[in-house]
GUSE-507435 format. One record per atom (N, C-alpha, C): residue number from 1; chain; atom name; x, y, z. Coordinates in nm, 2 decimals, decimal comma. Each point is the difference from the previous one (the first is absolute). Layout:
BEGIN
BAVO   seq   mol   atom        x        y        z
BAVO   NUM     A     CA        X        Y        Z
...
END
This chain:
BEGIN
BAVO   seq   mol   atom        x        y        z
BAVO     1     A      N    -5,04    -2,51     2,06
BAVO     1     A     CA     0,11     0,07    -0,05
BAVO     1     A      C     0,11    -0,10    -0,04
BAVO     2     A      N     0,05     0,02    -0,12
BAVO     2     A     CA     0,11    -0,09    -0,03
BAVO     2     A      C     0,13     0,08     0,01
BAVO     3     A      N     0,10    -0,06     0,05
BAVO     3     A     CA     0,13     0,07     0,01
BAVO     3     A      C     0,09    -0,06    -0,11
BAVO     4     A      N     0,07     0,09    -0,06
BAVO     4     A     CA     0,11    -0,05    -0,10
BAVO     4     A      C     0,12    -0,02     0,08
BAVO     5     A      N     0,06    -0,11    -0,02
BAVO     5     A     CA     0,13    -0,03     0,07
BAVO     5     A      C     0,11     0,05    -0,09
BAVO     6     A      N     0,10     0,06     0,06
BAVO     6     A     CA     0,12     0,05    -0,08
BAVO     6     A      C     0,11    -0,10     0,03
BAVO     7     A      N     0,02    -0,09    -0,08
BAVO     7     A     CA     0,11    -0,09     0,02
BAVO     7     A      C     0,13     0,06    -0,05
BAVO     8     A      N     0,11    -0,06     0,03
BAVO     8     A     CA     0,13     0,04    -0,04
BAVO     8     A      C     0,01     0,02    -0,15
BAVO     9     A      N    -0,07    -0,09    -0,07
BAVO     9     A     CA     0,01     0,00    -0,15
BAVO     9     A      C    -0,13     0,06    -0,06
BAVO    10     A      N    -0,07     0,08     0,07
BAVO    10     A     CA    -0,13     0,06    -0,05
BAVO    10     A      C     0,04     0,10    -0,11
BAVO    11     A      N    -0,11     0,05    -0,06
BAVO    11     A     CA     0,02     0,10    -0,11
BAVO    11     A      C     0,07     0,12     0,04
BAVO    12     A      N    -0,04     0,06     0,12
BAVO    12     A     CA     0,07     0,12     0,04
BAVO    12     A      C     0,14    -0,02     0,04
BAVO    13     A      N     0,04    -0,11     0,05
BAVO    13     A     CA     0,14    -0,03     0,03
BAVO    13     A      C     0,08    -0,02    -0,12
BAVO    14     A      N    -0,05    -0,06    -0,10
BAVO    14     A     CA     0,07    -0,02    -0,13
BAVO    14     A      C     0,02     0,13    -0,07
BAVO    15     A      N    -0,10     0,09     0,00
BAVO    15     A     CA     0,02     0,13    -0,06
BAVO    15     A      C     0,10     0,08     0,07
BAVO    16     A      N     0,00    -0,01     0,13
BAVO    16     A     CA     0,09     0,08     0,08
BAVO    16     A      C     0,14    -0,05    -0,02
BAVO    17     A      N     0,02    -0,13    -0,02
BAVO    17     A     CA     0,13    -0,06    -0,03
BAVO    17     A      C     0,05     0,05    -0,13
BAVO    18     A      N    -0,09     0,00    -0,10
BAVO    18     A     CA     0,04     0,04    -0,14
BAVO    18     A      C     0,04     0,15     0,01
BAVO    19     A      N    -0,07     0,08     0,07
BAVO    19     A     CA     0,03     0,14     0,01
BAVO    19     A      C     0,13     0,02     0,06
BAVO    20     A      N     0,03    -0,08     0,10
BAVO    20     A     CA     0,13     0,01     0,07
BAVO    20     A      C     0,12    -0,04    -0,09
BAVO    21     A      N    -0,02    -0,10    -0,08
BAVO    21     A     CA     0,10    -0,04    -0,10
BAVO    21     A      C     0,02     0,10    -0,10
BAVO    22     A      N    -0,10     0,06    -0,05
BAVO    22     A     CA     0,01     0,11    -0,10
BAVO    22     A      C     0,07     0,12     0,05
BAVO    23     A      N    -0,03     0,04     0,12
BAVO    23     A     CA     0,08     0,11     0,07
BAVO    23     A      C     0,14    -0,03     0,02
BAVO    24     A      N     0,03    -0,13     0,04
BAVO    24     A     CA     0,14    -0,04     0,02
BAVO    24     A      C     0,08     0,01    -0,13
BAVO    25     A      N    -0,06    -0,06    -0,11
BAVO    25     A     CA     0,07     0,00    -0,13
BAVO    25     A      C     0,02     0,14    -0,05
BAVO    26     A      N    -0,11     0,08     0,01
BAVO    26     A     CA     0,01     0,14    -0,04
BAVO    26     A      C     0,11     0,08     0,07
BAVO    27     A      N     0,01    -0,02     0,13
BAVO    27     A     CA     0,10     0,06     0,08
BAVO    27     A      C     0,14    -0,04    -0,04
BAVO    28     A      N     0,02    -0,12    -0,03
BAVO    28     A     CA     0,13    -0,05    -0,05
BAVO    28     A      C     0,04     0,07    -0,12
BAVO    29     A      N    -0,09     0,01    -0,10
BAVO    29     A     CA     0,04     0,06    -0,13
BAVO    29     A      C     0,01     0,15     0,02
BAVO    30     A      N    -0,07     0,06     0,09
BAVO    30     A     CA     0,01     0,15     0,02
BAVO    30     A      C     0,14     0,03     0,06
BAVO    31     A      N     0,05    -0,08     0,09
BAVO    31     A     CA     0,13     0,02     0,06
BAVO    31     A      C     0,11    -0,02    -0,11
BAVO    32     A      N    -0,02    -0,10    -0,09
BAVO    32     A     CA     0,10    -0,03    -0,10
BAVO    32     A      C     0,02     0,11    -0,11
BAVO    33     A      N    -0,10     0,08    -0,02
BAVO    33     A     CA     0,00     0,11    -0,10
BAVO    33     A      C     0,07     0,12     0,05
BAVO    34     A      N     0,09     0,06    -0,07
BAVO    34     A     CA     0,07     0,12     0,03
BAVO    34     A      C    -0,09     0,12    -0,03
BAVO    35     A      N    -0,05     0,07     0,10
BAVO    35     A     CA    -0,10     0,11    -0,03
BAVO    35     A      C     0,07     0,11    -0,07
BAVO    36     A      N     0,13     0,02     0,01
BAVO    36     A     CA     0,06     0,12    -0,07
BAVO    36     A      C     0,12    -0,06    -0,07
BAVO    37     A      N    -0,03    -0,05    -0,13
BAVO    37     A     CA     0,11    -0,07    -0,07
BAVO    37     A      C     0,12     0,08    -0,04
BAVO    38     A      N    -0,02     0,13    -0,02
BAVO    38     A     CA     0,11     0,09    -0,04
BAVO    38     A      C     0,05     0,08     0,12
BAVO    39     A      N     0,13    -0,01     0,02
BAVO    39     A     CA     0,06     0,07     0,11
BAVO    39     A      C     0,09     0,11    -0,06
BAVO    40     A      N    -0,05     0,12     0,02
BAVO    40     A     CA     0,07     0,11    -0,07
BAVO    40     A      C     0,10     0,07     0,09
BAVO    41     A      N     0,04    -0,06     0,11
BAVO    41     A     CA     0,10     0,05     0,08
BAVO    41     A      C     0,14    -0,03    -0,05
BAVO    42     A      N     0,01    -0,08    -0,10
BAVO    42     A     CA     0,13    -0,04    -0,06
BAVO    42     A      C     0,04    -0,14     0,05
BAVO    43     A      N    -0,08    -0,06     0,09
BAVO    43     A     CA     0,03    -0,13     0,04
BAVO    43     A      C    -0,05    -0,11    -0,09
BAVO    44     A      N     0,06    -0,11    -0,01
BAVO    44     A     CA    -0,04    -0,11    -0,09
BAVO    44     A      C    -0,13    -0,05     0,06
BAVO    45     A      N    -0,10    -0,04    -0,09
BAVO    45     A     CA    -0,12    -0,06     0,04
BAVO    45     A      C    -0,01    -0,14    -0,06
BAVO    46     A      N    -0,11    -0,07     0,02
BAVO    46     A     CA    -0,02    -0,13    -0,05
BAVO    46     A      C    -0,07     0,00    -0,13
BAVO    47     A      N    -0,01     0,12    -0,07
BAVO    47     A     CA    -0,07     0,01    -0,13
BAVO    47     A      C     0,09    -0,06    -0,11
BAVO    48     A      N    -0,06    -0,08    -0,08
BAVO    48     A     CA     0,07    -0,06    -0,12
BAVO    48     A      C    -0,02     0,09    -0,12
BAVO    49     A      N     0,10     0,05    -0,06
BAVO    49     A     CA    -0,02     0,09    -0,12
BAVO    49     A      C    -0,05    -0,08    -0,12
BAVO    50     A      N    -0,07     0,06    -0,09
BAVO    50     A     CA    -0,04    -0,07    -0,12
BAVO    50     A      C     0,12    -0,07    -0,07
BAVO    51     A      N    -0,02    -0,11    -0,06
BAVO    51     A     CA     0,11    -0,07    -0,08
BAVO    51     A      C     0,03     0,09    -0,12
BAVO    52     A      N     0,13     0,01    -0,02
BAVO    52     A     CA     0,05     0,08    -0,11
BAVO    52     A      C     0,04    -0,09    -0,11
BAVO    53     A      N    -0,08     0,00    -0,11
BAVO    53     A     CA     0,03    -0,08    -0,12
BAVO    53     A      C     0,05     0,09    -0,11
BAVO    54     A      N     0,11    -0,05    -0,07
BAVO    54     A     CA     0,05     0,09    -0,10
BAVO    54     A      C     0,08     0,11     0,06
BAVO    55     A      N    -0,02     0,12    -0,05
BAVO    55     A     CA     0,07     0,12     0,05
BAVO    55     A      C    -0,06     0,05     0,13
BAVO    56     A      N    -0,13     0,04     0,00
BAVO    56     A     CA    -0,08     0,04     0,12
BAVO    56     A      C    -0,14    -0,04    -0,03
BAVO    57     A      N    -0,06    -0,05     0,10
BAVO    57     A     CA    -0,15    -0,04    -0,01
BAVO    57     A      C    -0,07     0,12     0,07
BAVO    58     A      N    -0,07     0,08    -0,08
BAVO    58     A     CA    -0,07     0,11     0,05
BAVO    58     A      C    -0,15    -0,02    -0,03
BAVO    59     A      N    -0,04    -0,12    -0,03
BAVO    59     A     CA    -0,14    -0,02    -0,04
BAVO    59     A      C    -0,10     0,03     0,11
BAVO    60     A      N     0,05    -0,01     0,13
BAVO    60     A     CA    -0,09     0,02     0,11
BAVO    60     A      C     0,01     0,15     0,05
BAVO    61     A      N     0,09     0,08    -0,05
BAVO    61     A     CA     0,02     0,13     0,05
BAVO    61     A      C    -0,10     0,10    -0,07
BAVO    62     A      N    -0,08     0,07     0,08
BAVO    62     A     CA    -0,09     0,10    -0,05
BAVO    62     A      C     0,02     0,13     0,07
BAVO    63     A      N    -0,05     0,10    -0,07
BAVO    63     A     CA     0,00     0,14     0,06
BAVO    63     A      C    -0,14     0,06    -0,03
BAVO    64     A      N    -0,08     0,03     0,10
BAVO    64     A     CA    -0,13     0,05    -0,02
BAVO    64     A      C    -0,08    -0,10    -0,09
BAVO    65     A      N     0,02    -0,13     0,02
BAVO    65     A     CA    -0,07    -0,10    -0,08
BAVO    65     A      C     0,04    -0,02    -0,14
BAVO    66     A      N     0,10     0,07    -0,04
BAVO    66     A     CA     0,05    -0,01    -0,14
BAVO    66     A      C     0,12    -0,08    -0,01
BAVO    67     A      N     0,02    -0,06    -0,12
BAVO    67     A     CA     0,12    -0,08    -0,03
BAVO    67     A      C     0,13     0,08     0,01
BAVO    68     A      N     0,10    -0,05     0,06
BAVO    68     A     CA     0,13     0,07     0,00
BAVO    68     A      C     0,09    -0,05    -0,11
BAVO    69     A      N     0,05     0,09    -0,08
BAVO    69     A     CA     0,09    -0,03    -0,11
BAVO    69     A      C     0,14     0,05     0,04
BAVO    70     A      N     0,10    -0,08    -0,01
BAVO    70     A     CA     0,14     0,05     0,02
BAVO    70     A      C     0,06     0,05    -0,12
BAVO    71     A      N     0,06     0,12     0,01
BAVO    71     A     CA     0,08     0,05    -0,11
BAVO    71     A      C     0,14    -0,07     0,00
BAVO    72     A      N     0,07     0,01    -0,11
BAVO    72     A     CA     0,13    -0,06    -0,01
BAVO    72     A      C     0,09     0,06     0,11
BAVO    73     A      N    -0,01     0,13     0,02
BAVO    73     A     CA     0,08     0,07     0,10
BAVO    73     A      C    -0,03    -0,05     0,14
BAVO    74     A      N    -0,13    -0,02     0,03
BAVO    74     A     CA    -0,04    -0,05     0,14
BAVO    74     A      C     0,05    -0,14     0,02
BAVO    75     A      N     0,00    -0,08    -0,10
BAVO    75     A     CA     0,05    -0,14     0,01
BAVO    75     A      C     0,15     0,01     0,04
BAVO    76     A      N     0,07     0,08    -0,07
BAVO    76     A     CA     0,15     0,01     0,02
BAVO    76     A      C     0,02     0,05     0,14
BAVO    77     A      N    -0,07     0,11     0,04
BAVO    77     A     CA     0,02     0,05     0,14
BAVO    77     A      C    -0,04    -0,10     0,11
BAVO    78     A      N    -0,10    -0,07    -0,02
BAVO    78     A     CA    -0,04    -0,11     0,09
BAVO    78     A      C     0,11    -0,10     0,02
BAVO    79     A      N     0,06    -0,04    -0,11
BAVO    79     A     CA     0,10    -0,10     0,00
BAVO    79     A      C     0,13     0,06     0,07
BAVO    80     A      N     0,04     0,12    -0,04
BAVO    80     A     CA     0,12     0,06     0,06
BAVO    80     A      C    -0,02     0,03     0,15
BAVO    81     A      N    -0,12     0,04     0,04
BAVO    81     A     CA    -0,02     0,04     0,14
BAVO    81     A      C    -0,06    -0,11     0,09
BAVO    82     A      N     0,00    -0,12    -0,06
BAVO    82     A     CA    -0,05    -0,11     0,08
BAVO    82     A      C    -0,14     0,02     0,06
BAVO    83     A      N    -0,09     0,05    -0,09
BAVO    83     A     CA    -0,14     0,02     0,04
BAVO    83     A      C    -0,09    -0,09    -0,09
BAVO    84     A      N    -0,07    -0,09     0,07
BAVO    84     A     CA    -0,08    -0,09    -0,08
BAVO    84     A      C    -0,15     0,04    -0,01
BAVO    85     A      N    -0,08    -0,08    -0,08
BAVO    85     A     CA    -0,14     0,04    -0,02
BAVO    85     A      C    -0,08     0,00     0,13
BAVO    86     A      N     0,03    -0,09     0,09
BAVO    86     A     CA    -0,07     0,00     0,13
BAVO    86     A      C     0,02     0,13     0,07
BAVO    87     A      N     0,13     0,05     0,00
BAVO    87     A     CA     0,03     0,13     0,07
BAVO    87     A      C    -0,06     0,12    -0,06
BAVO    88     A      N    -0,01     0,00    -0,14
BAVO    88     A     CA    -0,07     0,10    -0,07
BAVO    88     A      C    -0,15     0,00     0,04
BAVO    89     A      N    -0,06    -0,12     0,01
BAVO    89     A     CA    -0,14    -0,01     0,04
BAVO    89     A      C    -0,01     0,06     0,14
BAVO    90     A      N     0,09    -0,03     0,10
BAVO    90     A     CA    -0,01     0,05     0,13
BAVO    90     A      C     0,00     0,15     0,00
BAVO    91     A      N     0,09     0,06    -0,07
BAVO    91     A     CA     0,00     0,15    -0,01
BAVO    91     A      C    -0,12     0,06    -0,06
BAVO    92     A      N    -0,05    -0,06    -0,11
BAVO    92     A     CA    -0,12     0,05    -0,07
BAVO    92     A      C    -0,12    -0,01     0,09
BAVO    93     A      N    -0,01    -0,11     0,08
BAVO    93     A     CA    -0,11    -0,03     0,08
BAVO    93     A      C     0,00     0,08     0,13
BAVO    94     A      N     0,12     0,01     0,07
BAVO    94     A     CA     0,00     0,06     0,13
BAVO    94     A      C     0,08     0,13     0,01
BAVO    95     A      N     0,06     0,04    -0,11
BAVO    95     A     CA     0,08     0,12     0,00
BAVO    95     A      C    -0,08     0,13     0,00
BAVO    96     A      N     0,07     0,11     0,01
BAVO    96     A     CA    -0,06     0,14    -0,01
BAVO    96     A      C     0,05     0,07    -0,12
BAVO    97     A      N    -0,08     0,08    -0,06
BAVO    97     A     CA     0,03     0,08    -0,11
BAVO    97     A      C     0,09     0,12     0,05
BAVO    98     A      N     0,12     0,01    -0,06
BAVO    98     A     CA     0,08     0,12     0,02
BAVO    98     A      C    -0,04     0,11    -0,10
BAVO    99     A      N    -0,08     0,10     0,05
BAVO    99     A     CA    -0,05     0,10    -0,09
BAVO    99     A      C     0,11     0,08    -0,07
BAVO   100     A      N     0,11     0,03     0,07
BAVO   100     A     CA     0,11     0,08    -0,06
BAVO   100     A      C     0,06    -0,07    -0,12
BAVO   101     A      N     0,00    -0,14     0,00
BAVO   101     A     CA     0,07    -0,07    -0,10
BAVO   101     A      C    -0,10    -0,05    -0,11
BAVO   102     A      N    -0,13     0,03     0,02
BAVO   102     A     CA    -0,11    -0,04    -0,09
BAVO   102     A      C    -0,03     0,11    -0,10
BAVO   103     A      N    -0,06    -0,05    -0,11
BAVO   103     A     CA    -0,04     0,10    -0,11
BAVO   103     A      C    -0,15    -0,04    -0,04
BAVO   104     A      N    -0,09     0,04     0,09
BAVO   104     A     CA    -0,14    -0,04    -0,03
BAVO   104     A      C    -0,06     0,06    -0,12
BAVO   105     A      N     0,06     0,11    -0,06
BAVO   105     A     CA    -0,05     0,06    -0,12
BAVO   105     A      C     0,07    -0,04    -0,12
BAVO   106     A      N     0,09    -0,10     0,01
BAVO   106     A     CA     0,08    -0,04    -0,12
BAVO   106     A      C    -0,09    -0,06    -0,10
BAVO   107     A      N     0,04     0,02    -0,13
BAVO   107     A     CA    -0,08    -0,05    -0,11
BAVO   107     A      C     0,09    -0,09    -0,08
BAVO   108     A      N    -0,05    -0,11    -0,05
BAVO   108     A     CA    -0,15    -0,04     0,00
BAVO   108     A      C    -0,04    -0,07     0,13
BAVO   109     A      N     0,09    -0,04     0,09
BAVO   109     A     CA    -0,03    -0,07     0,12
BAVO   109     A      C     0,06     0,07     0,12
BAVO   110     A      N    -0,08     0,02     0,10
BAVO   110     A     CA     0,05     0,06     0,13
BAVO   110     A      C     0,11    -0,10     0,06
BAVO   111     A      N     0,10     0,06     0,06
BAVO   111     A     CA     0,11    -0,08     0,06
BAVO   111     A      C     0,00     0,02     0,15
BAVO   112     A      N     0,01    -0,12     0,07
BAVO   112     A     CA     0,00     0,01     0,15
BAVO   112     A      C     0,12    -0,07     0,05
BAVO   113     A      N     0,07     0,06     0,10
BAVO   113     A     CA     0,11    -0,06     0,07
BAVO   113     A      C    -0,05    -0,05     0,13
BAVO   114     A      N     0,00    -0,14     0,01
BAVO   114     A     CA    -0,06    -0,06     0,12
BAVO   114     A      C     0,12    -0,06     0,08
BAVO   115     A      N     0,01     0,03     0,13
BAVO   115     A     CA     0,11    -0,04     0,08
BAVO   115     A      C    -0,05    -0,09     0,12
BAVO   116     A      N     0,08    -0,10     0,03
BAVO   116     A     CA    -0,03    -0,08     0,12
BAVO   116     A      C     0,12    -0,10     0,02
BAVO   117     A      N    -0,02    -0,08     0,11
BAVO   117     A     CA     0,10    -0,10     0,04
BAVO   117     A      C    -0,03    -0,13    -0,07
BAVO   118     A      N     0,10    -0,07    -0,04
BAVO   118     A     CA    -0,02    -0,14    -0,06
BAVO   118     A      C     0,02    -0,10     0,11
BAVO   119     A      N    -0,03    -0,13    -0,02
BAVO   119     A     CA     0,01    -0,10     0,10
BAVO   119     A      C     0,15    -0,02     0,05
BAVO   120     A      N     0,10     0,04    -0,08
BAVO   120     A     CA     0,14    -0,01     0,05
BAVO   120     A      C     0,05     0,13     0,05
BAVO   121     A      N    -0,09     0,10     0,03
BAVO   121     A     CA     0,05     0,12     0,06
BAVO   121     A      C     0,04     0,11    -0,09
BAVO   122     A      N     0,00    -0,02    -0,13
BAVO   122     A     CA     0,04     0,11    -0,10
BAVO   122     A      C    -0,11     0,11     0,00
BAVO   123     A      N     0,04     0,12     0,00
BAVO   123     A     CA    -0,09     0,11    -0,02
BAVO   123     A      C     0,00     0,02    -0,15
BAVO   124     A      N    -0,12    -0,03    -0,06
BAVO   124     A     CA    -0,01     0,00    -0,15
BAVO   124     A      C    -0,10     0,11    -0,04
BAVO   125     A      N     0,04     0,06    -0,12
BAVO   125     A     CA    -0,09     0,09    -0,07
BAVO   125     A      C    -0,03    -0,07    -0,13
BAVO   126     A      N    -0,13    -0,02    -0,03
BAVO   126     A     CA    -0,05    -0,05    -0,13
BAVO   126     A      C    -0,07     0,12    -0,07
BAVO   127     A      N     0,05     0,02    -0,12
BAVO   127     A     CA    -0,07     0,11    -0,08
BAVO   127     A      C    -0,08    -0,07    -0,11
BAVO   128     A      N    -0,13     0,04     0,01
BAVO   128     A     CA    -0,10    -0,06    -0,10
BAVO   128     A      C    -0,06     0,10    -0,08
BAVO   129     A      N    -0,04    -0,03    -0,13
BAVO   129     A     CA    -0,07     0,08    -0,08
BAVO   129     A      C    -0,14    -0,06    -0,01
BAVO   130     A      N    -0,10     0,07     0,06
BAVO   130     A     CA    -0,14    -0,05     0,02
BAVO   130     A      C    -0,08     0,03    -0,13
BAVO   131     A      N     0,00    -0,08    -0,10
BAVO   131     A     CA    -0,07     0,02    -0,12
BAVO   131     A      C    -0,14    -0,05     0,01
BAVO   132     A      N    -0,08     0,02    -0,10
BAVO   132     A     CA    -0,14    -0,03     0,00
BAVO   132     A      C    -0,03    -0,16     0,01
BAVO   133     A      N     0,08    -0,07    -0,08
BAVO   133     A     CA    -0,03    -0,15     0,00
BAVO   133     A      C     0,10    -0,08     0,09
BAVO   134     A      N     0,12     0,05     0,02
BAVO   134     A     CA     0,09    -0,07     0,08
BAVO   134     A      C     0,10     0,10     0,07
BAVO   135     A      N     0,09    -0,06     0,08
BAVO   135     A     CA     0,09     0,08     0,07
BAVO   135     A      C     0,14    -0,05    -0,04
BAVO   136     A      N     0,09     0,10    -0,03
BAVO   136     A     CA     0,14    -0,04    -0,04
BAVO   136     A      C     0,09     0,03     0,12
BAVO   137     A      N     0,08    -0,10     0,03
BAVO   137     A     CA     0,10     0,03     0,10
BAVO   137     A      C     0,12     0,06    -0,07
BAVO   138     A      N     0,03     0,13     0,03
BAVO   138     A     CA     0,10     0,07    -0,07
BAVO   138     A      C     0,14    -0,03     0,05
BAVO   139     A      N     0,01     0,00     0,14
BAVO   139     A     CA     0,13    -0,03     0,06
BAVO   139     A      C    -0,02    -0,04     0,15
BAVO   140     A      N     0,10    -0,06     0,06
BAVO   140     A     CA     0,00    -0,03     0,14
BAVO   140     A      C     0,13     0,05     0,06
BAVO   141     A      N     0,00     0,06     0,12
BAVO   141     A     CA     0,12     0,05     0,06
BAVO   141     A      C     0,01    -0,05     0,14
BAVO   142     A      N     0,12    -0,05     0,04
BAVO   142     A     CA     0,03    -0,03     0,14
BAVO   142     A      C     0,05     0,13     0,06
BAVO   143     A      N    -0,07     0,07     0,08
BAVO   143     A     CA     0,03     0,13     0,05
BAVO   143     A      C     0,12    -0,01     0,11
BAVO   144     A      N     0,03    -0,11     0,04
BAVO   144     A     CA     0,11    -0,02     0,11
BAVO   144     A      C     0,13    -0,03    -0,06
BAVO   145     A      N     0,01    -0,05    -0,13
BAVO   145     A     CA     0,12    -0,04    -0,06
BAVO   145     A      C     0,02     0,06    -0,13
BAVO   146     A      N     0,13     0,02    -0,04
BAVO   146     A     CA     0,03     0,05    -0,13
BAVO   146     A      C     0,06    -0,11    -0,08
BAVO   147     A      N    -0,07    -0,05    -0,10
BAVO   147     A     CA     0,04    -0,11    -0,08
BAVO   147     A      C     0,06     0,05    -0,13
BAVO   148     A      N     0,10    -0,06    -0,05
BAVO   148     A     CA     0,06     0,03    -0,13
BAVO   148     A      C    -0,07    -0,08    -0,11
BAVO   149     A      N    -0,11     0,05    -0,05
BAVO   149     A     CA    -0,07    -0,07    -0,10
BAVO   149     A      C     0,04     0,06    -0,14
BAVO   150     A      N    -0,01    -0,09    -0,10
BAVO   150     A     CA     0,03     0,05    -0,14
BAVO   150     A      C    -0,12    -0,01    -0,09
BAVO   151     A      N    -0,11     0,04     0,06
BAVO   151     A     CA    -0,13     0,00    -0,08
BAVO   151     A      C    -0,01     0,12    -0,09
BAVO   152     A      N    -0,06    -0,02    -0,12
BAVO   152     A     CA    -0,01     0,11    -0,09
BAVO   152     A      C    -0,14     0,05     0,00
END
């Protein structure tokens, strides 16, 4: 009978060491990742909003997988009420539909009033017209503050 010797640098020891290193590295990266990047209690989080180039960058904002188009009125209201594209995305993604303020039977596009908290604690209502090919942002409202906007 031949016996295999298991030296310190044998195959099973090297594989064990590699597995240990992989687990250690994986644990390090797991701890570094914020598992809940959006904090909707109104507290600031470490989420970096999308870069705003030009007036507003909404290229990453989607509703039900459709492109979001800003109306002139919505752009004006966002500017006046200090609501940016990232905050609109938060509300569209995590907010709730206010059935009383929505018009699901509107023609040609159903309108939905979606409400939620933004990263800076604003209670925001975003009104969208959910058309066949895209979604139009009709307006945004800060429900906690009354702004003097001069939008037409």
